C-alpha positions, 0 to 999 in steps of 0.5 A: 507501539507505531503504526508503520506506513510503506511509501512506494513512489518514483518522485523524490520530492514528493514521497519526501514531504509525505515522508517527513509529514507521516513522521510528524505525527509519529508514523514509522515510515519507509520508502521505496522508489519503485514497484519491485522493491516496495513489494519486496520491502513490503514482504519484509516488513509488513507494514500496517499501511502502503501508500502506492503512486499510480504511475511510475516507470516501469513497474506501474502502481496497478501491477505493484498493487497485483503483486501485493495482492499475490502474498497472503501477508501483504493481500491484507495490508491496506493500500493508499493509492496516492497519485496525480493521475485521475482518480476515476481512472484508477478506481475503474482499473481495480476491484472495489475493496474496502481496504483501498483508498485513493488520494490525488496527490497535492490534497490537503494534509488534514484529508491526508491524515484523515484518510490514514488514520482512517485506514490505520483504524481498520481491523487487522486481518489475518492472512489467509493460509497458504494454499500449499500448506493445507493441501492434503496428499492424495494416495497414488 
């Protein structure tokens, strides 16, 4: 079974290059140009990995990340921030999480491939149950 990757990035040129590179490595790749459509696509397809741009007009990468973490099924998906923004700034804005990594746009393809393979090798996590499914009804 082929692993799937969702690219969420508003930069057509760079995201198309990334898409072509990942497809050449045998991955099934989807692309969305902004945070809201990317989050919706992630909930629909539940990819094995999401690459997420930090600076996007409207809804930023951090806001999209936080939205993805609100849904149990997408909260367990590894995320690779792939951005031209200073990575130190991104790291300070996010909590420490071993399922989140950071690469600077323009990195070497060997570094990108290594990072993607490491993230896809992480154990697949089962989403926690939805909090409303396990609530006991209290007698009135």
